[in-house]
Biopython code that builds the backbone (N, CA, C, O; Angstrom):
import numpy as np
from Bio.PDB.StructureBuilder import StructureBuilder

atoms = [
    (1, "MET", "N", (169.696, 357.913, 54.835)),
    (1, "MET", "CA", (169.084, 358.153, 55.662)),
    (1, "MET", "C", (167.879, 359.521, 55.361)),
    (1, "MET", "O", (167.124, 360.129, 56.119)),
    (2, "GLU", "N", (168.177, 359.624, 53.753)),
    (2, "GLU", "CA", (167.570, 361.143, 53.676)),
    (2, "GLU", "C", (165.797, 360.655, 53.895)),
    (2, "GLU", "O", (165.076, 361.190, 54.737)),
    (3, "ALA", "N", (165.475, 359.890, 53.239)),
    (3, "ALA", "CA", (164.302, 359.303, 53.266)),
    (3, "ALA", "C", (163.463, 359.071, 54.471)),
    (3, "ALA", "O", (162.253, 359.249, 54.614)),
    (4, "LEU", "N", (164.528, 358.555, 55.466)),
    (4, "LEU", "CA", (163.618, 358.398, 56.532)),
    (4, "LEU", "C", (163.657, 359.404, 57.704)),
    (4, "LEU", "O", (163.061, 359.182, 58.758)),
    (5, "GLU", "N", (164.477, 360.665, 57.446)),
    (5, "GLU", "CA", (164.561, 361.511, 57.991)),
    (5, "GLU", "C", (163.070, 362.387, 57.633)),
    (5, "GLU", "O", (162.725, 363.313, 58.367)),
    (6, "ASN", "N", (162.470, 362.087, 56.755)),
    (6, "ASN", "CA", (161.370, 362.784, 55.790)),
    (6, "ASN", "C", (160.092, 361.728, 55.953)),
    (6, "ASN", "O", (159.052, 361.926, 55.326)),
    (7, "LEU", "N", (160.245, 360.648, 56.800)),
    (7, "LEU", "CA", (159.162, 359.846, 57.029)),
    (7, "LEU", "C", (158.209, 360.150, 58.355)),
    (7, "LEU", "O", (158.573, 360.041, 59.526)),
    (8, "ASP", "N", (157.050, 360.509, 57.935)),
    (8, "ASP", "CA", (155.957, 361.079, 59.108)),
    (8, "ASP", "C", (156.218, 360.126, 60.150)),
    (8, "ASP", "O", (156.866, 360.467, 61.139)),
    (9, "VAL", "N", (155.761, 358.938, 60.013)),
    (9, "VAL", "CA", (155.802, 357.496, 60.956)),
    (9, "VAL", "C", (157.114, 357.581, 62.023)),
    (9, "VAL", "O", (157.036, 357.450, 63.244)),
    (10, "TRP", "N", (158.280, 357.824, 61.271)),
    (10, "TRP", "CA", (159.181, 357.657, 62.063)),
    (10, "TRP", "C", (159.621, 359.094, 62.929)),
    (10, "TRP", "O", (159.706, 358.973, 64.151)),
    (11, "LYS", "N", (159.859, 360.238, 62.412)),
    (11, "LYS", "CA", (159.810, 361.126, 62.918)),
    (11, "LYS", "C", (158.435, 361.587, 64.172)),
    (11, "LYS", "O", (158.588, 362.543, 64.933)),
    (12, "ARG", "N", (157.443, 360.912, 64.178)),
    (12, "ARG", "CA", (156.164, 360.746, 65.187)),
    (12, "ARG", "C", (156.669, 360.056, 66.242)),
    (12, "ARG", "O", (156.615, 360.474, 67.398)),
    (13, "ALA", "N", (157.283, 358.757, 65.830)),
    (13, "ALA", "CA", (157.744, 357.702, 67.143)),
    (13, "ALA", "C", (158.598, 358.147, 67.842)),
    (13, "ALA", "O", (158.459, 358.340, 69.050)),
    (14, "CYS", "N", (160.156, 358.502, 66.843)),
    (14, "CYS", "CA", (160.693, 359.489, 67.394)),
    (14, "CYS", "C", (159.823, 360.813, 68.479)),
    (14, "CYS", "O", (160.648, 361.211, 69.302)),
    (15, "ARG", "N", (159.138, 361.171, 68.567)),
    (15, "ARG", "CA", (158.538, 362.296, 69.449)),
    (15, "ARG", "C", (158.305, 361.504, 70.679)),
    (15, "ARG", "O", (158.755, 361.453, 71.824)),
    (16, "LEU", "N", (157.286, 360.826, 69.856)),
    (16, "LEU", "CA", (156.480, 359.298, 71.444)),
    (16, "LEU", "C", (157.765, 358.776, 72.514)),
    (16, "LEU", "O", (157.736, 358.717, 73.744)),
    (17, "SER", "N", (158.571, 358.525, 71.834)),
    (17, "SER", "CA", (159.858, 357.721, 72.447)),
    (17, "SER", "C", (160.249, 358.987, 73.186)),
    (17, "SER", "O", (159.651, 359.000, 74.262)),
    (18, "VAL", "N", (160.851, 359.824, 73.065)),
    (18, "VAL", "CA", (161.189, 361.457, 74.189)),
    (18, "VAL", "C", (160.140, 361.762, 74.761)),
    (18, "VAL", "O", (160.543, 362.809, 75.268)),
    (19, "SER", "N", (159.246, 361.691, 75.042)),
    (19, "SER", "CA", (158.067, 362.100, 75.669)),
    (19, "SER", "C", (157.863, 360.971, 76.902)),
    (19, "SER", "O", (157.622, 361.138, 78.097)),
    (20, "LEU", "N", (158.072, 359.687, 76.062)),
    (20, "LEU", "CA", (157.788, 358.767, 77.693)),
    (20, "LEU", "C", (159.514, 358.659, 78.098)),
    (20, "LEU", "O", (159.619, 358.085, 79.181)),
    (21, "TYR", "N", (160.607, 358.976, 77.636)),
    (21, "TYR", "CA", (161.494, 359.095, 78.515)),
    (21, "TYR", "C", (161.466, 360.429, 79.595)),
    (21, "TYR", "O", (162.060, 360.366, 80.671)),
    (22, "GLN", "N", (160.839, 361.421, 79.245)),
    (22, "GLN", "CA", (160.365, 362.480, 79.894)),
    (22, "GLN", "C", (159.648, 362.393, 80.780)),
    (22, "GLN", "O", (159.915, 362.634, 81.957)),
    (23, "ALA", "N", (158.369, 361.941, 80.215)),
    (23, "ALA", "CA", (157.117, 361.436, 81.307)),
    (23, "ALA", "C", (157.758, 360.106, 82.943)),
    (23, "ALA", "O", (157.212, 359.835, 84.013)),
    (24, "PHE", "N", (158.868, 359.717, 82.417)),
    (24, "PHE", "CA", (159.253, 358.707, 83.402)),
    (24, "PHE", "C", (160.692, 359.036, 84.074)),
    (24, "PHE", "O", (161.239, 358.372, 84.955)),
    (25, "THR", "N", (161.152, 360.148, 83.489)),
    (25, "THR", "CA", (162.243, 360.665, 84.115)),
    (25, "THR", "C", (163.108, 360.386, 85.741)),
    (25, "THR", "O", (164.199, 359.937, 86.092)),
    (26, "HIS", "N", (161.467, 361.142, 86.633)),
    (26, "HIS", "CA", (161.567, 360.922, 87.799)),
    (26, "HIS", "C", (160.865, 359.489, 88.412)),
    (26, "HIS", "O", (160.825, 359.255, 89.620)),
    (27, "SER", "N", (160.429, 358.757, 87.581)),
    (27, "SER", "CA", (159.802, 357.419, 88.103)),
    (27, "SER", "C", (160.990, 356.614, 88.980)),
    (27, "SER", "O", (162.136, 356.324, 88.636)),
    (28, "LYS", "N", (160.389, 356.402, 90.053)),
    (28, "LYS", "CA", (160.781, 355.151, 90.993)),
    (28, "LYS", "C", (160.439, 354.000, 90.612)),
    (28, "LYS", "O", (161.151, 353.069, 90.988)),
    (29, "GLU", "N", (159.162, 353.682, 89.690)),
    (29, "GLU", "CA", (159.394, 352.447, 89.323)),
    (29, "GLU", "C", (160.086, 351.741, 87.826)),
    (29, "GLU", "O", (159.770, 351.474, 86.666)),
    (30, "TYR", "N", (161.094, 351.677, 88.656)),
    (30, "TYR", "CA", (162.193, 351.441, 87.237)),
    (30, "TYR", "C", (162.049, 349.814, 86.402)),
    (30, "TYR", "O", (162.804, 349.554, 85.464)),
    (31, "GLY", "N", (161.422, 349.216, 86.689)),
    (31, "GLY", "CA", (161.036, 347.637, 85.971)),
    (31, "GLY", "C", (159.918, 348.625, 84.563)),
    (31, "GLY", "O", (159.766, 348.444, 83.355)),
    (32, "PHE", "N", (159.495, 349.398, 85.316)),
    (32, "PHE", "CA", (158.044, 349.843, 84.373)),
    (32, "PHE", "C", (158.746, 350.630, 83.868)),
    (32, "PHE", "O", (158.598, 350.722, 82.649)),
    (33, "ARG", "N", (159.656, 351.415, 84.423)),
    (33, "ARG", "CA", (159.734, 352.814, 83.449)),
    (33, "ARG", "C", (161.317, 351.911, 82.046)),
    (33, "ARG", "O", (161.733, 352.029, 80.893)),
    (34, "ASP", "N", (161.487, 351.324, 82.968)),
    (34, "ASP", "CA", (162.749, 350.690, 81.908)),
    (34, "ASP", "C", (162.002, 349.872, 80.409)),
    (34, "ASP", "O", (162.273, 350.137, 79.238)),
    (35, "GLN", "N", (161.234, 349.067, 80.806)),
    (35, "GLN", "CA", (160.088, 348.663, 80.049)),
    (35, "GLN", "C", (159.412, 349.385, 78.891)),
    (35, "GLN", "O", (159.538, 349.079, 77.705)),
    (36, "ILE", "N", (158.810, 350.203, 79.294)),
    (36, "ILE", "CA", (158.398, 351.392, 78.560)),
    (36, "ILE", "C", (158.807, 351.837, 77.701)),
    (36, "ILE", "O", (158.265, 351.844, 76.596)),
    (37, "THR", "N", (159.934, 352.357, 77.996)),
    (37, "THR", "CA", (160.972, 353.465, 77.322)),
    (37, "THR", "C", (161.237, 352.533, 76.099)),
    (37, "THR", "O", (160.883, 352.833, 74.959)),
    (38, "ARG", "N", (162.065, 351.065, 76.513)),
    (38, "ARG", "CA", (162.419, 350.046, 75.631)),
    (38, "ARG", "C", (161.250, 350.077, 74.532)),
    (38, "ARG", "O", (161.627, 350.154, 73.363)),
    (39, "SER", "N", (159.870, 350.025, 74.783)),
    (39, "SER", "CA", (159.322, 349.148, 73.625)),
    (39, "SER", "C", (159.078, 350.967, 72.987)),
    (39, "SER", "O", (158.642, 351.115, 71.845)),
    (40, "ALA", "N", (159.276, 351.698, 73.504)),
    (40, "ALA", "CA", (158.577, 352.970, 72.700)),
    (40, "ALA", "C", (160.186, 353.256, 72.130)),
    (40, "ALA", "O", (160.202, 353.862, 71.058)),
    (41, "LEU", "N", (160.997, 353.045, 72.472)),
    (41, "LEU", "CA", (162.473, 353.486, 71.542)),
    (41, "LEU", "C", (162.545, 352.280, 70.363)),
    (41, "LEU", "O", (162.895, 352.474, 69.199)),
    (42, "SER", "N", (162.198, 351.198, 70.848)),
    (42, "SER", "CA", (162.105, 349.972, 69.724)),
    (42, "SER", "C", (161.004, 350.190, 68.548)),
    (42, "SER", "O", (160.912, 349.313, 67.689)),
    (43, "ILE", "N", (160.167, 351.336, 68.488)),
    (43, "ILE", "CA", (159.568, 351.529, 67.452)),
    (43, "ILE", "C", (160.047, 352.656, 66.345)),
    (43, "ILE", "O", (159.729, 352.689, 65.157)),
    (44, "PRO", "N", (160.868, 353.538, 67.037)),
    (44, "PRO", "CA", (161.892, 354.056, 65.499)),
    (44, "PRO", "C", (162.927, 353.748, 65.078)),
    (44, "PRO", "O", (163.428, 354.307, 64.102)),
    (45, "SER", "N", (163.435, 352.864, 65.671)),
    (45, "SER", "CA", (164.711, 352.506, 65.669)),
    (45, "SER", "C", (164.417, 350.523, 64.645)),
    (45, "SER", "O", (165.155, 350.031, 63.791)),
    (46, "ASN", "N", (163.370, 350.047, 65.121)),
    (46, "ASN", "CA", (162.935, 348.856, 63.906)),
    (46, "ASN", "C", (162.352, 349.804, 62.327)),
    (46, "ASN", "O", (162.306, 349.271, 61.218)),
    (47, "ILE", "N", (162.092, 350.782, 62.517)),
    (47, "ILE", "CA", (161.318, 351.533, 61.292)),
    (47, "ILE", "C", (162.626, 351.928, 60.593)),
    (47, "ILE", "O", (162.664, 351.735, 59.378)),
    (48, "ALA", "N", (164.099, 352.648, 61.414)),
    (48, "ALA", "CA", (164.903, 352.900, 60.958)),
    (48, "ALA", "C", (165.848, 351.791, 60.376)),
    (48, "ALA", "O", (166.411, 351.954, 59.294)),
    (49, "GLU", "N", (166.023, 350.501, 61.239)),
    (49, "GLU", "CA", (166.462, 349.530, 60.849)),
    (49, "GLU", "C", (165.868, 348.713, 59.214)),
    (49, "GLU", "O", (166.597, 348.042, 58.484)),
    (50, "GLY", "N", (164.602, 348.973, 59.001)),
    (50, "GLY", "CA", (164.158, 348.382, 58.004)),
    (50, "GLY", "C", (164.204, 349.314, 56.692)),
    (50, "GLY", "O", (164.408, 348.810, 55.588)),
    (51, "PHE", "N", (164.055, 350.340, 56.820)),
    (51, "PHE", "CA", (164.496, 351.662, 55.647)),
    (51, "PHE", "C", (166.354, 351.366, 55.431)),
    (51, "PHE", "O", (166.867, 351.783, 54.393)),
    (52, "GLU", "N", (166.964, 350.861, 56.159)),
    (52, "GLU", "CA", (168.408, 350.726, 55.642)),
    (52, "GLU", "C", (168.534, 349.218, 55.124)),
    (52, "GLU", "O", (169.632, 348.883, 54.681)),
    (53, "ARG", "N", (167.537, 348.320, 55.145)),
    (53, "ARG", "CA", (167.531, 347.021, 54.133)),
    (53, "ARG", "C", (167.617, 347.301, 52.962)),
    (53, "ARG", "O", (167.428, 348.446, 52.552)),
    (54, "ASP", "N", (167.946, 346.219, 52.141)),
    (54, "ASP", "CA", (167.868, 346.207, 50.437)),
    (54, "ASP", "C", (166.465, 345.931, 49.850)),
    (54, "ASP", "O", (166.183, 346.432, 48.762)),
    (55, "SER", "N", (165.517, 345.116, 50.548)),
    (55, "SER", "CA", (164.457, 344.861, 49.851)),
    (55, "SER", "C", (163.585, 344.953, 50.610)),
    (55, "SER", "O", (163.619, 345.041, 51.837)),
    (56, "HIS", "N", (162.518, 344.935, 49.720)),
    (56, "HIS", "CA", (160.757, 345.622, 50.557)),
    (56, "HIS", "C", (160.461, 344.354, 51.280)),
    (56, "HIS", "O", (159.520, 344.561, 52.046)),
    (57, "LYS", "N", (160.886, 343.118, 51.347)),
    (57, "LYS", "CA", (160.535, 342.083, 51.999)),
    (57, "LYS", "C", (161.077, 342.129, 53.699)),
    (57, "LYS", "O", (160.438, 341.878, 54.720)),
    (58, "SER", "N", (162.434, 342.533, 53.528)),
    (58, "SER", "CA", (163.250, 343.044, 54.930)),
    (58, "SER", "C", (162.509, 344.372, 55.264)),
    (58, "SER", "O", (161.671, 344.324, 56.165)),
    (59, "LYS", "N", (162.643, 345.069, 54.889)),
    (59, "LYS", "CA", (161.538, 346.740, 55.301)),
    (59, "LYS", "C", (160.524, 346.078, 55.786)),
    (59, "LYS", "O", (160.500, 346.329, 56.991)),
    (60, "VAL", "N", (159.526, 345.248, 55.464)),
    (60, "VAL", "CA", (158.401, 344.879, 55.848)),
    (60, "VAL", "C", (158.471, 344.015, 57.429)),
    (60, "VAL", "O", (157.685, 344.210, 58.356)),
    (61, "GLN", "N", (159.673, 342.996, 57.429)),
    (61, "GLN", "CA", (159.416, 342.519, 58.638)),
    (61, "GLN", "C", (159.724, 343.542, 59.947)),
    (61, "GLN", "O", (159.098, 343.657, 61.002)),
    (62, "TYR", "N", (161.105, 344.339, 59.397)),
    (62, "TYR", "CA", (161.061, 345.592, 60.306)),
    (62, "TYR", "C", (159.913, 346.082, 60.698)),
    (62, "TYR", "O", (159.467, 345.847, 61.821)),
    (63, "LEU", "N", (159.309, 346.809, 59.832)),
    (63, "LEU", "CA", (157.856, 347.443, 59.895)),
    (63, "LEU", "C", (157.256, 346.597, 60.533)),
    (63, "LEU", "O", (156.813, 347.272, 61.462)),
    (64, "LYS", "N", (156.862, 345.397, 60.725)),
    (64, "LYS", "CA", (156.440, 344.366, 61.326)),
    (64, "LYS", "C", (156.685, 344.403, 63.106)),
    (64, "LYS", "O", (155.817, 344.033, 63.896)),
    (65, "VAL", "N", (157.624, 344.765, 63.386)),
    (65, "VAL", "CA", (158.183, 344.336, 64.612)),
    (65, "VAL", "C", (157.955, 345.639, 65.367)),
    (65, "VAL", "O", (157.693, 345.729, 66.566)),
    (66, "ALA", "N", (158.130, 346.924, 64.243)),
    (66, "ALA", "CA", (157.885, 348.261, 64.856)),
    (66, "ALA", "C", (156.112, 348.417, 65.480)),
    (66, "ALA", "O", (155.573, 349.006, 66.417)),
    (67, "LYS", "N", (155.647, 347.501, 64.324)),
    (67, "LYS", "CA", (153.938, 347.503, 64.810)),
    (67, "LYS", "C", (153.709, 346.909, 65.973)),
    (67, "LYS", "O", (152.765, 347.205, 66.705)),
    (68, "GLY", "N", (154.796, 345.793, 66.283)),
    (68, "GLY", "CA", (154.158, 344.732, 67.401)),
    (68, "GLY", "C", (154.714, 345.982, 68.201)),
    (68, "GLY", "O", (154.177, 346.058, 69.306)),
    (69, "SER", "N", (155.620, 346.964, 67.959)),
    (69, "SER", "CA", (155.963, 347.398, 69.928)),
    (69, "SER", "C", (155.103, 348.428, 70.124)),
    (69, "SER", "O", (154.999, 348.883, 71.264)),
    (70, "CYS", "N", (154.356, 348.965, 69.078)),
    (70, "CYS", "CA", (153.161, 350.264, 69.122)),
    (70, "CYS", "C", (152.187, 349.440, 70.182)),
    (70, "CYS", "O", (151.723, 349.911, 71.220)),
    (71, "GLY", "N", (151.952, 347.848, 69.575)),
    (71, "GLY", "CA", (151.075, 347.044, 70.624)),
    (71, "GLY", "C", (151.449, 347.406, 72.081)),
    (71, "GLY", "O", (150.911, 347.990, 73.021)),
    (72, "GLU", "N", (152.722, 346.735, 71.807)),
    (72, "GLU", "CA", (153.326, 346.409, 73.886)),
    (72, "GLU", "C", (153.486, 348.043, 74.425)),
    (72, "GLU", "O", (153.239, 348.227, 75.617)),
    (73, "LEU", "N", (153.917, 349.317, 73.535)),
    (73, "LEU", "CA", (153.677, 350.381, 73.980)),
    (73, "LEU", "C", (152.288, 350.605, 74.236)),
    (73, "LEU", "O", (152.182, 350.845, 75.439)),
    (74, "TRP", "N", (151.265, 350.636, 73.718)),
    (74, "TRP", "CA", (150.085, 350.991, 73.861)),
    (74, "TRP", "C", (149.441, 350.567, 75.496)),
    (74, "TRP", "O", (148.979, 351.317, 76.356)),
    (75, "THR", "N", (149.655, 348.850, 75.509)),
    (75, "THR", "CA", (149.561, 347.773, 76.655)),
    (75, "THR", "C", (150.147, 348.632, 77.785)),
    (75, "THR", "O", (149.341, 349.240, 78.488)),
    (76, "GLN", "N", (151.244, 348.730, 77.999)),
    (76, "GLN", "CA", (152.302, 349.513, 78.947)),
    (76, "GLN", "C", (151.374, 350.875, 79.141)),
    (76, "GLN", "O", (150.828, 350.883, 80.244)),
    (77, "LEU", "N", (151.169, 351.664, 78.576)),
    (77, "LEU", "CA", (150.490, 352.776, 78.718)),
    (77, "LEU", "C", (149.186, 352.589, 79.672)),
    (77, "LEU", "O", (149.095, 353.068, 80.802)),
    (78, "LEU", "N", (148.254, 351.855, 79.058)),
    (78, "LEU", "CA", (147.180, 351.362, 79.342)),
    (78, "LEU", "C", (147.232, 350.881, 80.763)),
    (78, "LEU", "O", (146.363, 351.270, 81.543)),
    (79, "ILE", "N", (148.266, 349.993, 81.198)),
    (79, "ILE", "CA", (148.301, 349.909, 82.187)),
    (79, "ILE", "C", (148.819, 350.706, 83.632)),
    (79, "ILE", "O", (148.417, 350.675, 84.795)),
    (80, "GLY", "N", (150.019, 351.494, 82.863)),
    (80, "GLY", "CA", (150.726, 352.446, 83.861)),
    (80, "GLY", "C", (149.542, 353.772, 83.871)),
    (80, "GLY", "O", (149.670, 354.631, 84.744)),
    (81, "ARG", "N", (148.686, 353.852, 83.113)),
    (81, "ARG", "CA", (147.459, 354.658, 83.626)),
    (81, "ARG", "C", (146.984, 353.937, 84.975)),
    (81, "ARG", "O", (147.388, 354.196, 86.108)),
    (82, "LYS", "N", (145.907, 352.842, 84.552)),
    (82, "LYS", "CA", (145.550, 352.228, 85.598)),
    (82, "LYS", "C", (146.100, 352.512, 86.979)),
    (82, "LYS", "O", (145.633, 353.163, 87.914)),
    (83, "ALA", "N", (147.545, 351.645, 86.795)),
    (83, "ALA", "CA", (147.905, 351.483, 87.950)),
    (83, "ALA", "C", (148.787, 352.771, 88.641)),
    (83, "ALA", "O", (149.589, 352.800, 89.574)),
    (84, "GLY", "N", (148.311, 353.697, 87.836)),
    (84, "GLY", "CA", (148.285, 355.119, 88.735)),
    (84, "GLY", "C", (150.072, 355.966, 88.486)),
    (84, "GLY", "O", (150.647, 356.816, 89.166)),
    (85, "PHE", "N", (150.499, 355.214, 87.170)),
    (85, "PHE", "CA", (152.162, 355.794, 86.722)),
    (85, "PHE", "C", (152.045, 356.849, 86.183)),
    (85, "PHE", "O", (152.922, 357.658, 86.487)),
    (86, "LEU", "N", (150.896, 357.368, 85.107)),
    (86, "LEU", "CA", (151.160, 358.087, 84.475)),
    (86, "LEU", "C", (149.466, 359.153, 84.931)),
    (86, "LEU", "O", (148.757, 358.743, 85.850)),
    (87, "ASP", "N", (149.182, 360.096, 84.357)),
    (87, "ASP", "CA", (147.969, 361.147, 84.669)),
    (87, "ASP", "C", (147.467, 360.505, 83.385)),
    (87, "ASP", "O", (148.056, 360.222, 82.342)),
    (88, "SER", "N", (146.156, 360.356, 83.786)),
    (88, "SER", "CA", (145.175, 359.869, 82.922)),
    (88, "SER", "C", (145.019, 360.911, 81.608)),
    (88, "SER", "O", (145.345, 360.436, 80.519)),
    (89, "GLU", "N", (144.689, 361.874, 81.632)),
    (89, "GLU", "CA", (144.698, 362.543, 80.356)),
    (89, "GLU", "C", (145.753, 362.450, 79.373)),
    (89, "GLU", "O", (145.551, 362.324, 78.165)),
    (90, "ARG", "N", (146.888, 362.518, 79.930)),
    (90, "ARG", "CA", (148.291, 362.761, 79.543)),
    (90, "ARG", "C", (148.730, 361.404, 78.906)),
    (90, "ARG", "O", (149.535, 361.543, 77.986)),
    (91, "SER", "N", (148.288, 359.828, 79.271)),
    (91, "SER", "CA", (148.213, 358.488, 79.317)),
    (91, "SER", "C", (148.010, 358.397, 78.174)),
    (91, "SER", "O", (148.775, 358.023, 77.285)),
    (92, "LYS", "N", (146.148, 358.998, 78.076)),
    (92, "LYS", "CA", (144.962, 358.741, 77.022)),
    (92, "LYS", "C", (145.889, 359.681, 75.423)),
    (92, "LYS", "O", (145.809, 359.480, 74.211)),
    (93, "GLU", "N", (146.591, 360.569, 76.157)),
    (93, "GLU", "CA", (147.336, 361.522, 74.454)),
    (93, "GLU", "C", (148.138, 360.329, 74.243)),
    (93, "GLU", "O", (147.999, 359.702, 73.193)),
    (94, "LEU", "N", (149.180, 359.851, 75.364)),
    (94, "LEU", "CA", (150.032, 358.947, 74.159)),
    (94, "LEU", "C", (149.661, 357.731, 73.907)),
    (94, "LEU", "O", (150.463, 357.009, 73.314)),
    (95, "GLU", "N", (148.432, 357.235, 74.272)),
    (95, "GLU", "CA", (147.525, 355.880, 73.719)),
    (95, "GLU", "C", (146.937, 356.011, 72.506)),
    (95, "GLU", "O", (146.783, 355.166, 71.624)),
    (96, "ARG", "N", (146.538, 357.470, 72.556)),
    (96, "ARG", "CA", (146.062, 357.686, 70.970)),
    (96, "ARG", "C", (147.109, 357.878, 70.097)),
    (96, "ARG", "O", (146.772, 357.554, 68.958)),
    (97, "GLU", "N", (148.354, 358.314, 70.177)),
    (97, "GLU", "CA", (149.589, 358.806, 69.014)),
    (97, "GLU", "C", (149.812, 357.117, 69.315)),
    (97, "GLU", "O", (149.337, 356.497, 68.364)),
    (98, "ALA", "N", (150.365, 356.237, 70.305)),
    (98, "ALA", "CA", (150.467, 354.890, 69.735)),
    (98, "ALA", "C", (149.815, 354.212, 68.380)),
    (98, "ALA", "O", (150.443, 353.715, 67.445)),
    (99, "LYS", "N", (147.802, 354.372, 68.585)),
    (99, "LYS", "CA", (147.325, 353.397, 67.987)),
    (99, "LYS", "C", (147.309, 353.989, 66.670)),
    (99, "LYS", "O", (146.846, 353.399, 65.693)),
    (100, "GLU", "N", (148.026, 355.652, 66.615)),
    (100, "GLU", "CA", (148.131, 356.270, 65.095)),
    (100, "GLU", "C", (149.533, 356.082, 64.572)),
    (100, "GLU", "O", (149.500, 356.136, 63.343)),
    (101, "ILE", "N", (150.398, 355.940, 64.898)),
    (101, "ILE", "CA", (151.331, 355.208, 64.970)),
    (101, "ILE", "C", (151.366, 354.118, 64.101)),
    (101, "ILE", "O", (151.759, 353.966, 62.944)),
    (102, "SER", "N", (150.671, 353.129, 65.249)),
    (102, "SER", "CA", (150.138, 352.069, 64.308)),
    (102, "SER", "C", (149.590, 351.286, 63.325)),
    (102, "SER", "O", (149.722, 350.144, 62.885)),
    (103, "LYS", "N", (148.770, 352.510, 63.075)),
    (103, "LYS", "CA", (147.805, 352.665, 61.547)),
    (103, "LYS", "C", (148.696, 352.991, 60.928)),
    (103, "LYS", "O", (148.807, 352.115, 60.070)),
    (104, "MET", "N", (149.585, 353.842, 60.759)),
    (104, "MET", "CA", (150.584, 354.539, 59.655)),
    (104, "MET", "C", (151.443, 353.697, 59.340)),
    (104, "MET", "O", (151.918, 353.779, 58.208)),
    (105, "LEU", "N", (151.953, 352.513, 60.350)),
    (105, "LEU", "CA", (153.015, 351.356, 60.182)),
    (105, "LEU", "C", (152.522, 350.077, 59.030)),
    (105, "LEU", "O", (153.175, 349.453, 58.193)),
    (106, "TYR", "N", (150.899, 350.023, 59.476)),
    (106, "TYR", "CA", (149.743, 349.250, 59.171)),
    (106, "TYR", "C", (150.499, 349.361, 57.093)),
    (106, "TYR", "O", (151.081, 348.665, 56.263)),
    (107, "GLY", "N", (149.855, 350.870, 57.284)),
    (107, "GLY", "CA", (149.495, 351.107, 55.907)),
    (107, "GLY", "C", (150.683, 351.052, 54.789)),
    (107, "GLY", "O", (150.536, 350.779, 53.598)),
    (108, "LEU", "N", (152.161, 351.449, 55.610)),
    (108, "LEU", "CA", (153.259, 351.395, 54.942)),
    (108, "LEU", "C", (154.081, 349.943, 54.904)),
    (108, "LEU", "O", (155.229, 349.934, 54.461)),
    (109, "ILE", "N", (153.397, 348.603, 55.427)),
    (109, "ILE", "CA", (153.554, 347.563, 55.554)),
    (109, "ILE", "C", (152.512, 347.071, 54.525)),
    (109, "ILE", "O", (152.679, 345.861, 54.375)),
    (110, "ILE", "N", (151.414, 347.576, 53.691)),
    (110, "ILE", "CA", (150.663, 347.294, 53.309)),
    (110, "ILE", "C", (151.565, 347.598, 51.481)),
    (110, "ILE", "O", (151.872, 346.802, 50.594)),
    (111, "HIS", "N", (151.667, 348.624, 51.564)),
    (111, "HIS", "CA", (152.152, 349.567, 50.667)),
    (111, "HIS", "C", (153.721, 348.754, 50.209)),
    (111, "HIS", "O", (154.167, 348.876, 49.069)),
    (112, "TYR", "N", (154.371, 348.008, 51.189)),
    (112, "TYR", "CA", (156.221, 347.550, 50.604)),
    (112, "TYR", "C", (155.662, 345.889, 50.528)),
    (112, "TYR", "O", (156.411, 344.955, 50.244)),
    (113, "GLN", "N", (154.776, 345.802, 50.718)),
    (113, "GLN", "CA", (154.028, 343.980, 50.414)),
    (113, "GLN", "C", (153.740, 343.999, 49.030)),
    (113, "GLN", "O", (154.340, 343.238, 48.270)),
    (114, "ASN", "N", (152.726, 344.936, 48.553)),
    (114, "ASN", "CA", (152.076, 345.268, 47.565)),
    (114, "ASN", "C", (153.478, 345.629, 46.248)),
    (114, "ASN", "O", (153.472, 345.248, 45.077)),
    (115, "ARG", "N", (154.313, 346.272, 46.793)),
    (115, "ARG", "CA", (155.589, 346.319, 45.832)),
    (115, "ARG", "C", (156.641, 345.105, 45.435)),
    (115, "ARG", "O", (157.157, 344.710, 44.389)),
    (116, "SER", "N", (156.690, 344.666, 47.040)),
    (116, "SER", "CA", (157.355, 343.364, 47.024)),
    (116, "SER", "C", (156.876, 342.135, 46.087)),
    (116, "SER", "O", (157.638, 341.330, 45.551)),
    (117, "GLN", "N", (155.462, 342.146, 45.994)),
    (117, "GLN", "CA", (154.742, 341.247, 45.347)),
    (117, "GLN", "C", (154.383, 341.679, 43.529)),
    (117, "GLN", "O", (153.984, 340.836, 42.726)),
    (118, "SER", "N", (154.562, 342.717, 43.284)),
    (118, "SER", "CA", (154.905, 343.084, 42.020)),
    (118, "SER", "C", (156.059, 342.855, 41.093)),
    (118, "SER", "O", (155.983, 342.780, 39.867)),
    (119, "LYS", "N", (157.275, 342.741, 41.922)),
    (119, "LYS", "CA", (158.379, 342.410, 41.336)),
    (119, "LYS", "C", (158.027, 341.216, 40.518)),
    (119, "LYS", "O", (158.886, 340.662, 39.833)),
]
sb = StructureBuilder()
sb.init_structure("model")
sb.init_model(0)
sb.init_chain("A")
sb.init_seg("    ")
for serial, (resi, resn, name, xyz) in enumerate(atoms, 1):
    if name == "N":
        sb.init_residue(resn, " ", resi, " ")
    sb.init_atom(name, np.array(xyz, "f"), 0.0, 1.0, " ", f" {name:<3s}", serial, name[0])
structure = sb.get_structure()
């Protein structure tokens, strides 16, 4: 767990998830709120699950799921902004963070794929 707690992408994904829970605390759009918070929660959760696995191949699998959840979240943020569920500036900030986390996950995926292939 110590390595996970020091992982910047995991920390940022946790902060993003908390931000979304806070942003939608009072939302009456229950279905949308549930979906967007679930996709946000999926990102750090899958990173954590991957880091608990004993092989690089398994780690990569969960990092890919986390990256997929980033894409899902980014799409929901875009829709939420266009539907007026989120303030435009706040939404754009959250969208940028989701994209940055996705890029970081891509880098980790490549890193662990290369380590897996070199064995």
